[in-house]
Kinemage of the C-alpha trace (Angstrom):
@kinemage 1
@onewidth
@group {chain A} dominant
@subgroup {mainchain}
@vectorlist {calphas} color= white
{ca met a 1} P 0.000 0.000 0.000
{ca arg a 2} L 1.248 3.444 -0.918
{ca lys a 3} L 1.560 6.362 1.473
{ca val a 4} L -0.413 9.517 0.616
{ca ser a 5} L 1.149 12.851 1.499
{ca phe a 6} L -0.246 16.385 1.326
{ca ala a 7} L 2.073 19.417 1.202
{ca leu a 8} L 1.217 23.091 1.216
{ca asn a 9} L 2.605 26.571 1.824
{ca ile a 10} L 0.496 28.501 4.326
{ca ser a 11} L 0.530 31.897 6.048
{ca leu a 12} L 0.626 32.327 9.829
{ca asp a 13} L -3.084 33.092 9.797
{ca gly a 14} L -3.963 29.959 7.832
{ca tyr a 15} L -4.319 31.198 4.268
{ca cys a 16} L -3.115 29.112 1.337
{ca asp a 17} L -1.579 31.043 -1.523
{ca his a 18} L 1.640 30.228 -3.335
{ca thr a 19} L 2.336 33.941 -3.879
{ca leu a 20} L 2.488 34.763 -0.151
{ca gly a 21} L 5.814 33.124 0.570
{ca glu a 22} L 9.371 34.200 0.175
{ca pro a 23} L 11.076 31.432 -1.786
{ca ser a 24} L 14.671 30.638 -1.045
{ca glu a 25} L 17.235 28.162 -2.325
{ca glu a 26} L 17.063 26.351 1.015
{ca leu a 27} L 13.276 26.035 0.801
{ca met a 28} L 13.424 24.819 -2.819
{ca glu a 29} L 15.943 22.156 -1.750
{ca tyr a 30} L 13.488 21.047 0.929
{ca phe a 31} L 10.695 20.637 -1.636
{ca ala a 32} L 13.019 18.990 -4.149
{ca gly a 33} L 14.046 16.488 -1.470
{ca met a 34} L 10.398 15.697 -0.749
{ca met a 35} L 9.916 14.749 -4.411
{ca asp a 36} L 12.590 12.035 -4.175
{ca asp a 37} L 10.106 9.648 -2.516
{ca val a 38} L 7.127 10.552 -4.735
{ca gly a 39} L 5.924 8.192 -7.443
{ca leu a 40} L 2.636 9.873 -8.387
{ca leu a 41} L 1.243 13.417 -8.271
{ca phe a 42} L -2.503 13.769 -7.596
{ca tyr a 43} L -3.685 17.274 -8.533
{ca gly a 44} L -6.846 19.244 -8.979
{ca arg a 45} L -7.160 21.142 -12.246
{ca val a 46} L -6.269 24.555 -10.800
{ca met a 47} L -3.042 23.332 -9.195
{ca tyr a 48} L -2.117 21.285 -12.251
{ca gln a 49} L -2.506 24.298 -14.530
{ca leu a 50} L -0.526 26.425 -12.078
{ca met a 51} L 2.364 23.949 -11.920
{ca phe a 52} L 2.498 22.969 -15.587
{ca pro a 53} L 3.825 24.102 -17.989
{ca tyr a 54} L 5.775 26.439 -15.629
{ca trp a 55} L 7.952 23.744 -14.029
{ca ala a 56} L 8.239 21.814 -17.297
{ca asp a 57} L 9.709 24.965 -18.866
{ca val a 58} L 12.147 25.397 -15.959
{ca ala a 59} L 13.309 21.782 -16.363
{ca lys a 60} L 13.644 22.100 -20.143
{ca asp a 61} L 15.282 25.539 -20.280
{ca arg a 62} L 17.250 25.177 -17.025
{ca ser a 63} L 15.974 28.671 -16.266
{ca gly a 64} L 16.074 28.614 -12.479
{ca ser a 65} L 18.430 28.151 -9.582
{ca ala a 66} L 20.077 24.767 -9.047
{ca ala a 67} L 17.392 23.783 -6.509
{ca glu a 68} L 14.567 24.960 -8.776
{ca ile a 69} L 15.966 22.950 -11.686
{ca arg a 70} L 16.336 19.854 -9.490
{ca phe a 71} L 12.755 20.259 -8.259
{ca ala a 72} L 11.446 20.874 -11.788
{ca lys a 73} L 13.249 17.896 -13.309
{ca arg a 74} L 11.936 15.582 -10.602
{ca leu a 75} L 8.416 16.981 -10.809
{ca val a 76} L 8.061 16.582 -14.579
{ca ala a 77} L 9.426 13.015 -14.447
{ca ile a 78} L 6.639 11.843 -12.115
{ca asp a 79} L 3.347 10.462 -13.464
{ca lys a 80} L 0.353 12.655 -12.737
{ca val a 81} L -3.374 12.301 -12.137
{ca val a 82} L -5.504 15.413 -12.488
{ca ile a 83} L -9.111 15.577 -11.338
{ca ser a 84} L -11.099 17.738 -13.741
{ca arg a 85} L -14.496 17.854 -15.371
{ca ser a 86} L -13.421 20.534 -17.860
{ca met a 87} L -9.908 19.651 -19.081
{ca glu a 88} L -9.905 18.024 -22.494
{ca thr a 89} L -6.217 17.123 -22.809
{ca ala a 90} L -3.101 16.873 -20.679
{ca asp a 91} L 0.548 15.907 -21.030
{ca val a 92} L 1.456 12.349 -22.003
{ca asp a 93} L 2.310 11.333 -18.423
{ca thr a 94} L -0.974 12.715 -17.045
{ca thr a 95} L -4.271 10.881 -16.593
{ca ile a 96} L -7.462 12.937 -16.355
{ca ile a 97} L -10.123 11.641 -13.943
{ca arg a 98} L -13.588 13.151 -14.310
{ca ser a 99} L -15.293 12.197 -11.034
{ca asp a 100} L -15.036 10.687 -7.553
{ca pro a 101} L -11.511 11.739 -6.515
{ca ala a 102} L -11.747 9.845 -3.200
{ca ala a 103} L -12.492 6.545 -4.944
{ca glu a 104} L -9.667 7.104 -7.425
{ca leu a 105} L -7.163 7.991 -4.697
{ca arg a 106} L -8.260 4.971 -2.660
{ca arg a 107} L -7.681 2.731 -5.705
{ca leu a 108} L -4.239 4.233 -6.365
{ca lys a 109} L -3.277 3.998 -2.697
{ca gln a 110} L -3.899 0.221 -2.759
{ca gln a 111} L -1.224 -0.248 -5.413
{ca asn a 112} L 2.451 -0.835 -4.696
{ca gly a 113} L 4.825 2.029 -5.269
{ca lys a 114} L 6.263 5.233 -3.966
{ca thr a 115} L 4.357 7.989 -2.159
{ca ile a 116} L 1.381 9.715 -3.771
{ca ser a 117} L 1.685 13.471 -3.374
{ca val a 118} L -1.720 15.175 -3.182
{ca asp a 119} L -1.875 18.845 -4.018
{ca thr a 120} L -5.460 20.015 -4.222
{ca glu a 121} L -6.943 22.400 -1.696
{ca ser a 122} L -10.462 22.114 -3.062
{ca met a 123} L -10.672 18.343 -2.487
{ca leu a 124} L -8.715 18.261 0.773
{ca pro a 125} L -11.787 18.123 3.067
{ca glu a 126} L -13.240 15.195 1.087
{ca leu a 127} L -9.952 13.281 0.965
{ca thr a 128} L -9.209 13.948 4.646
{ca ala a 129} L -12.710 12.880 5.739
{ca ala a 130} L -12.235 9.662 3.755
{ca asn a 131} L -9.032 8.994 5.768
{ca leu a 132} L -6.917 8.912 2.625
{ca ile a 133} L -4.186 11.374 3.683
{ca asp a 134} L -1.461 9.719 5.758
{ca glu a 135} L 0.787 12.716 6.331
{ca phe a 136} L 0.802 16.484 6.029
{ca his a 137} L 3.709 18.801 5.263
{ca phe a 138} L 2.978 22.447 5.991
{ca val a 139} L 5.506 25.179 5.339
{ca val a 140} L 4.395 28.144 7.421
{ca his a 141} L 5.581 31.446 5.994
{ca pro a 142} L 6.226 34.442 8.272
{ca val a 143} L 3.418 36.510 6.836
{ca ile a 144} L -0.088 37.428 7.965
{ca ala a 145} L -2.213 37.539 4.819
{ca gly a 146} L -5.629 38.499 6.147
{ca lys a 147} L -7.301 37.214 2.984
{ca gly a 148} L -7.437 34.296 0.617
{ca arg a 149} L -8.457 30.679 0.862
{ca his a 150} L -8.281 28.850 4.185
{ca leu a 151} L -6.974 25.315 4.395
{ca phe a 152} L -10.406 24.168 5.614
{ca asp a 153} L -13.628 26.154 5.532
{ca ala a 154} L -15.721 26.154 8.709
{ca gly a 155} L -17.792 22.986 8.846
{ca ser a 156} L -15.940 21.227 6.011
{ca leu a 157} L -14.905 18.315 8.277
{ca arg a 158} L -17.332 16.172 10.261
{ca asp a 159} L -14.781 15.061 12.853
{ca ile a 160} L -11.596 16.385 14.404
{ca phe a 161} L -8.599 14.957 12.589
{ca lys a 162} L -5.784 14.307 15.090
{ca leu a 163} L -2.174 14.360 13.964
{ca glu a 164} L 1.181 13.448 15.435
{ca leu a 165} L 4.164 15.776 14.919
{ca val a 166} L 6.995 13.926 13.167
{ca glu a 167} L 9.484 16.694 12.450
{ca thr a 168} L 10.000 20.448 12.385
{ca arg a 169} L 12.557 22.399 10.433
{ca thr a 170} L 13.298 26.113 10.547
{ca phe a 171} L 14.681 27.930 7.513
{ca lys a 172} L 16.865 31.025 7.391
{ca asn a 173} L 14.062 33.051 5.764
{ca gly a 174} L 11.830 32.461 8.808
{ca cys a 175} L 9.692 29.679 7.323
{ca val a 176} L 8.957 26.642 9.467
{ca ala a 177} L 8.262 23.228 7.963
{ca leu a 178} L 5.909 21.047 9.995
{ca his a 179} L 5.597 17.355 9.161
{ca tyr a 180} L 2.640 15.509 10.714
{ca arg a 181} L 1.242 12.030 10.286
{ca arg a 182} L -2.239 10.803 10.978
{ca arg a 183} L -2.723 9.179 14.365
{ca asn a 184} L -4.002 5.631 14.127
């Protein structure tokens, strides 16, 4: 059975927005290292279209820092599943799923292989409630946003989801990485 991991950048006040953070070489190395154990990316359409073709271009053109290029090359080499009702086509290594993301993730989780990295805020409540996420990686950025999308909307989970802290890491730019796993 595969492990399912969710990773996200977040502000101190709980807002999720990739533009809020202050990227650094050290932080990119952290994310690149996380990709070493990933065998499948599970994205929603919005995140997929945000990540690609941007990172594919970085990998192809070598147009970033050493850590960004390492991250990009690893990311584009991994097979992808994107959940979308509206996308018509995707890259060769990407499968489009039209419905029931929880059932699809459950099916993929039962297979042998490396970690499945989930990156979809919109489906997170559904996937969490279905007990499909085994671990969470949050990188908390030293910023108070005051607006944007919260990780979970009020009432989006039926039950409290208890986690166990596995590791913390502090970066020079003030970010803190928190790694949690689901309590059994």
